[in-house]
N, C-alpha and C positions, 0 to 999 in steps of 0.2 A: 277132442284130443285129450289123452290121459295125462300128458306131461305138462299141462298148464296149471298154475296155481294162481287164482284170482283173489285179490285183496282190495277192499274199498279203503281209499286214503283221502285225506283232505287235499284240495287243490294247492294250498300253501306249502305242502310237503313235496310237491313235484320237483324233480331235478332233471336237468338236460341229460338225455340218453336213456331215460326210463321207457319201458314199453307199456302202453296203456290201451285200454279198449274205450274208444270214443265213438258214439253213434253206431255201435255194432261192428266197428272195424278196428283192427290192431294198427297202432301207429307208434312211432318213436318220437318222444318229446324233444323238440328243438328250441333254440332260443327265440324263434319267431312265433312259437305256439303260446308262450306264457307272456301275459301283459298285465300291467297294473292299471286298474280303472278306478273310477269314482267309487264303485261298490266293492273294491278289493281286488284280489288277483283273479284273472280270467284265463281260461284255457280255450284257445281258438275263438276268442271273442265272446264266449258264453259266460257271462258273469253271474247268471242266476244259479248255476250248478255249483255247489260247494264241495262235492265229492266226485271222485273218478275211480274207475277200476284199474288197479295196477296189475299187470300180468308178469309172472315170473315163470321160467321154464325149469322143470325138474330134469336135471341131466345126470344120468348114472355114470359114476366114476369108480375107480378102484377103491376109494375110501367111502363109498356109499353114494347116496343121492345128494346132489348139490343144487341149490336154487340160483339161477342166473337170470 
């Protein structure tokens, strides 16, 4: 897809409602996905990964292209 913008971010910067790519699938971050563990913050129980790919959609509007 041409309208996807992928950015690698830290797990600690995740917010509820973000769209991310996890294990090859797009998913929306919910409060049940983020947990605090002994090793720090984990996404879906995976505390070993410290980064994740955030996905934004490039949407054409009257004022140009907007990332959402």
